[in-house]
C-alpha positions in Angstrom: 98.8 89.0 88.3 96.6 87.7 85.1 95.7 84.2 85.2 97.9 82.0 83.3 96.8 79.2 80.6 98.4 76.0 81.6 100.6 76.0 78.3 101.9 79.3 80.1 102.4 78.0 83.5 104.5 75.5 82.2 107.3 77.7 81.3 107.6 79.2 84.5 110.6 78.8 86.7 110.2 79.9 90.4 107.5 82.5 89.2 109.9 83.5 85.9 109.6 82.8 82.4 112.1 80.1 81.6 112.5 81.2 77.9 113.5 84.8 79.1 116.0 83.5 81.2 117.2 80.9 78.5 118.0 84.0 76.4 119.7 85.8 78.6 122.1 82.9 79.2 122.6 82.8 75.5 123.4 86.3 75.4 126.1 86.3 78.5 127.3 83.1 76.9 128.1 84.8 73.4 129.9 87.3 75.8 132.0 85.0 77.8 132.7 83.1 74.7 135.0 85.9 73.3 137.5 83.9 75.5 137.3 81.7 72.4 139.6 84.0 70.5 138.2 82.8 67.0 140.3 85.5 65.0 143.3 83.4 66.0 141.9 80.4 63.8 140.9 83.0 60.8 144.7 84.3 61.1 145.8 80.8 61.0 143.5 79.6 58.3 142.7 82.8 56.2 141.1 81.2 53.4 138.8 79.1 55.9 134.9 80.7 55.3 133.9 78.7 58.4 136.7 80.6 60.9 135.7 83.9 59.1 132.1 84.0 59.6 132.7 83.1 63.2 135.4 85.8 63.7 132.7 88.4 62.1 130.1 87.1 64.3 132.6 87.5 67.3 133.5 90.6 66.7 131.8 94.2 66.5 131.3 95.8 63.0 133.5 98.9 62.4 130.6 101.4 62.3 127.4 100.8 60.5 125.8 97.2 60.3 125.4 94.3 63.2 126.8 91.1 63.8 125.8 88.7 66.1 128.4 90.1 68.6 126.5 93.2 68.5 123.3 92.3 69.8 124.6 91.2 73.2 124.2 94.5 74.3 120.9 95.3 72.9 119.5 92.2 74.1 120.7 92.5 77.6 119.0 95.7 77.6 116.0 94.6 76.2 115.6 91.9 78.9 115.9 94.5 81.4 112.5 95.8 80.5 111.1 92.5 79.6 111.6 91.6 83.4 110.7 94.9 84.7 106.7 94.1 84.6 107.1 90.7 86.8 109.6 92.6 89.2 106.5 95.4 89.7 104.1 92.8 90.5 106.2 90.8 92.5 106.9 93.8 94.4 103.1 94.9 94.8 102.1 92.0 95.9 104.5 91.7 98.8 103.1 95.0 99.6 105.8 97.6 98.6 104.5 101.3 97.8 105.3 103.1 95.0 107.7 104.8 97.0 109.7 102.1 98.4 109.7 100.8 94.8 111.1 103.7 93.4 114.0 103.8 95.8 115.1 100.3 94.9 115.0 101.5 91.4 117.3 104.3 91.9 119.5 102.0 94.5 119.7 99.8 91.4 120.6 102.5 89.1 123.4 103.8 91.4 124.4 100.2 91.7 124.6 99.5 88.2 126.4 102.5 87.4 128.9 102.3 90.0 129.9 98.2 88.9 130.2 99.3 85.1 132.7 102.0 86.4 134.7 99.3 88.7 134.7 97.0 86.4 136.3 99.2 83.5 138.6 100.4 86.0 140.3 96.9 87.3 143.6 97.3 85.0 144.0 101.1 85.4 145.7 103.3 87.5 143.1 105.2 89.1 139.4 105.2 88.6 138.6 105.1 84.8 135.5 107.4 84.8 133.4 106.2 81.6 129.7 105.4 80.7 129.4 103.4 78.0 129.8 100.3 79.6 126.8 98.1 79.1 126.0 97.5 83.3 126.2 101.6 83.3 124.1 102.5 80.3 121.3 100.4 81.6 121.8 102.1 85.1 121.4 105.6 83.7 118.3 105.0 82.2 117.0 102.5 84.7 114.8 105.0 86.8 113.3 106.2 84.1 112.2 102.9 82.7 111.0 102.1 86.2 108.6 105.5 86.3 107.4 104.4 82.6 106.5 101.3 83.8 104.1 102.3 86.0 102.3 104.5 83.3 100.2 103.3 80.4 101.7 101.3 77.4 99.9 104.4 75.6 102.5 106.5 77.3 105.3 104.5 76.9 105.0 104.2 73.3 105.1 108.2 73.3 108.2 108.0 75.2 109.6 105.8 72.9 108.8 107.8 69.7 110.0 111.1 71.7 113.3 109.5 72.2 114.1 108.2 69.0 112.7 111.8 67.4 114.4 113.8 69.8 117.5 112.1 69.8 117.8 112.0 66.0 116.5 115.9 65.9 119.5 116.5 68.3 122.2 114.8 66.1 121.2 116.6 62.8 121.0 119.8 64.3 124.6 119.6 65.8 126.8 121.0 63.1 127.8 118.6 60.3 131.7 118.0 60.6 133.7 120.2 58.1 137.2 120.1 57.5 137.6 117.9 60.7 140.9 116.7 61.3 140.0 113.0 61.7 143.3 111.9 62.5 143.4 114.0 66.0 139.9 111.8 67.1 141.5 108.6 66.3 139.6 108.2 62.7 141.8 107.7 59.7 141.3 110.2 56.9 140.3 107.6 54.3 138.2 105.5 56.7 135.4 103.9 54.5 132.6 104.9 56.7 132.6 108.0 56.4 128.9 109.5 55.3 128.3 112.8 53.5 125.1 114.9 53.5 122.4 114.5 56.3 123.9 111.0 57.9 127.3 113.2 58.2 125.7 114.0 61.5 126.5 110.5 62.9 130.2 110.1 61.8 132.5 108.6 64.1 134.1 110.9 66.6 132.6 114.2 65.0 128.9 114.0 66.4 127.1 115.6 69.3 127.5 112.7 71.8 131.6 112.9 71.1 131.1 117.1 71.4 129.2 116.0 74.8 131.8 113.8 76.2 134.6 116.0 75.1 133.1 118.5 78.2 131.5 116.2 80.5 134.2 113.2 80.9 136.9 116.0 81.3 134.9 116.8 84.7 136.1 113.8 86.3 140.2 113.1 87.4 141.8 111.5 84.4 145.1 110.7 83.7 145.0 113.0 80.7 142.2 114.8 78.9 139.9 112.9 77.0 139.7 113.5 73.4 137.8 110.6 72.1 136.7 107.4 72.7 138.6 104.7 70.3 135.5 102.9 69.7 133.3 105.7 69.2 131.1 104.8 72.2 129.7 107.7 73.9 128.0 108.3 77.0 124.6 109.8 75.4 123.6 106.2 74.1 121.9 105.5 77.3 119.0 107.8 75.9 118.1 105.7 73.2 119.3 102.6 75.2 116.0 103.3 77.4 114.2 103.1 74.1 115.7 99.6 73.6 114.5 98.8 77.2 111.0 100.3 76.6 110.9 97.9 73.6 111.2 94.9 76.2 108.9 96.9 78.6 106.2 96.3 75.9 107.3 92.6 75.6 107.0 91.9 79.2 103.7 92.9 79.3 102.2 90.9 76.4 103.9 88.2 78.3 102.4 88.9 81.6 98.9 89.4 79.7 95.6 87.4 79.1 96.8 87.0 75.6 97.3 83.5 74.3 100.6 81.9 73.6 99.6 82.2 69.7 98.9 85.5 69.8 101.7 86.7 72.1 104.2 85.1 69.4 102.2 86.8 66.6 102.9 90.3 68.3 106.4 89.5 69.1 107.1 88.5 65.6 105.3 91.7 64.1 106.8 93.7 66.1 110.2 92.6 65.3 109.5 93.0 61.7 108.2 96.3 61.6 111.5 97.1 63.8 113.8 95.3 61.2 112.0 97.4 58.2 112.0 100.6 59.9 115.6 100.8 61.0 117.0 99.5 57.3 114.5 101.7 55.8 116.0 105.0 57.9 119.1 104.1 56.8 118.8 102.9 52.9 116.7 106.4 52.7 120.1 108.3 54.2 117.8 109.4 56.8 119.7 107.5 60.2 122.5 105.0 60.0 122.1 101.6 61.6 125.3 102.2 64.4 125.3 100.2 67.5 128.5 102.6 69.1 126.5 105.7 69.3 122.9 103.8 69.5 121.1 105.5 66.5 117.5 105.6 66.4 117.9 103.1 63.4 119.9 100.7 65.4 116.8 101.1 68.4 114.6 99.9 65.8 116.6 97.4 63.7 118.5 95.8 67.0 115.1 96.2 68.7 113.4 93.8 66.1 116.1 91.4 66.2 115.5 91.2 70.0 111.7 90.6 69.5 112.3 87.7 67.1 114.9 86.2 69.3 112.7 86.4 72.4 109.9 84.7 70.0 112.0 82.0 69.0 113.3 81.2 72.8 109.4 81.5 73.8 107.7 79.5 71.0 110.5 76.7 71.4 110.6 76.6 75.2 107.6 77.8 76.6 105.0 77.2 74.2 106.5 73.9 72.7 107.6 72.8 75.9 110.8 71.9 74.7 112.8 72.9 78.2 115.5 70.4 78.6 118.0 71.3 76.0 118.0 75.1 77.5 118.9 74.3 81.3 122.6 75.3 80.8 121.4 78.8 79.2 119.2 78.9 82.1 121.8 78.3 84.7 123.9 81.4 83.4 121.0 83.3 82.7 119.6 83.5 86.2 122.9 84.8 87.3 123.9 86.8 84.6 125.6 89.9 86.9 127.8 86.8 88.2 128.9 85.6 84.8 129.7 89.1 83.8 131.7 90.2 86.6 133.3 86.7 86.6 134.1 87.2 82.9 135.5 90.8 83.5 137.6 89.9 86.8 138.9 86.5 86.7 139.1 85.3 83.1 142.9 86.0 82.5 143.7 84.5 86.1 141.8 81.2 85.3 143.8 81.1 81.9 147.2 81.5 83.5 146.5 79.0 86.1 145.4 76.3 83.6 148.9 77.4 82.2 150.7 77.2 85.2 149.5 73.8 86.3 148.7 72.2 83.0 151.3 73.5 80.7 150.5 74.7 77.2 150.8 71.4 75.4 147.9 69.7 76.6 146.0 72.8 74.4 148.0 72.1 71.7 146.9 68.6 71.1 145.5 69.5 68.1 148.3 71.8 66.8 149.2 75.6 67.9 146.4 77.3 66.2 143.8 75.9 68.2 145.5 76.4 71.8 143.3 79.8 72.4 140.2 77.9 71.0 140.9 75.0 73.7 142.2 77.1 76.7 139.0 79.1 76.4 136.7 76.1 76.4 138.4 75.2 79.6 137.8 78.6 80.8 133.9 78.6 80.0 133.7 74.9 81.4 135.0 76.6 84.7 132.7 79.2 84.9 129.7 77.4 84.1 130.7 74.9 86.7 130.8 77.8 89.0 127.2 78.9 88.0 125.9 75.4 88.2 127.4 75.1 91.7 125.4 78.6 92.6 122.5 77.6 91.1 122.2 74.3 93.2 122.8 76.1 96.1 120.2 79.0 95.1 123.0 81.4 95.2 121.7 84.5 92.9 123.5 87.9 92.9 120.8 90.4 92.5 120.8 94.2 92.1 
């Protein structure tokens, strides 16, 4: 491992960059904060620009575009790539061979895939085989990420380019929808997000990824045949998601290098600008839309650019400036990201029900009925944090 300058050493927490865990904690907090249900307040106060703004950024855009909520999954995937160089260096230091490391990567992939399916099946009558969950998408690409993490940066960038160009070509070569009955695949015929021309190949539930899933997902036991995903999400998104992880991998290499902190910040900022501009140009030129739900190449570039900027902001404030105390709650969450992910998916409704059972509804209506969901959500988030803080103090970290 390269020698670290004093200002870079100061940001480490148990061998990890504090900014990395704080960024991850920020992302997981955004995910858990869905329970605040800002849309209830927007419905109660439709003329309020404040609640309208918060509601927009707590929901996914219908198709093309981006909200803050849309940045949760790419940030989580990006940070998997950032962490990989640290993980490889740690295992090499422990004397693990490449074969042992690769075996661990494959096991991690399988666990992430199965955990994603399990969490998606918790309210189903049978195993719900779906592969668009964040954990499953990361799991499908993680072994490939590990292999590329053991190659040179040049090969990593070549693989990144091949993924984006190959994925775009595959979509464009798939026949454009002509005369399709969109209502049969869960899309209103007058939906305003339909594209024409080259970008029509990326229309919702009429593209290559949708066609693949109408075959692939029906190979598994299902209550009824799979026809479409209501949100337009797709299994094949794991391929460009690997591209997002590769962007993080390069950021992790910069962070572990002998570069000065200022040079690292400069590279993160420039890479972010290149990604943002490239994604926007592809959409404005009518080549490829910025769509998270099918993880288009333009989305990889655009969201990857934002991830670089987010990381630069956290790194600059926490590890370079040394302003760390404010970020401690985020670190508590970020160092147990799998735990908070599972807690939110498995017991959030149980906590809300228990709060109502033991405290009633009136306590959460103290500011009026419209604020009930917000207050009970804040109480639930507080309970999650106390659980994570308890785990942190006892050094209980769930690792895969």
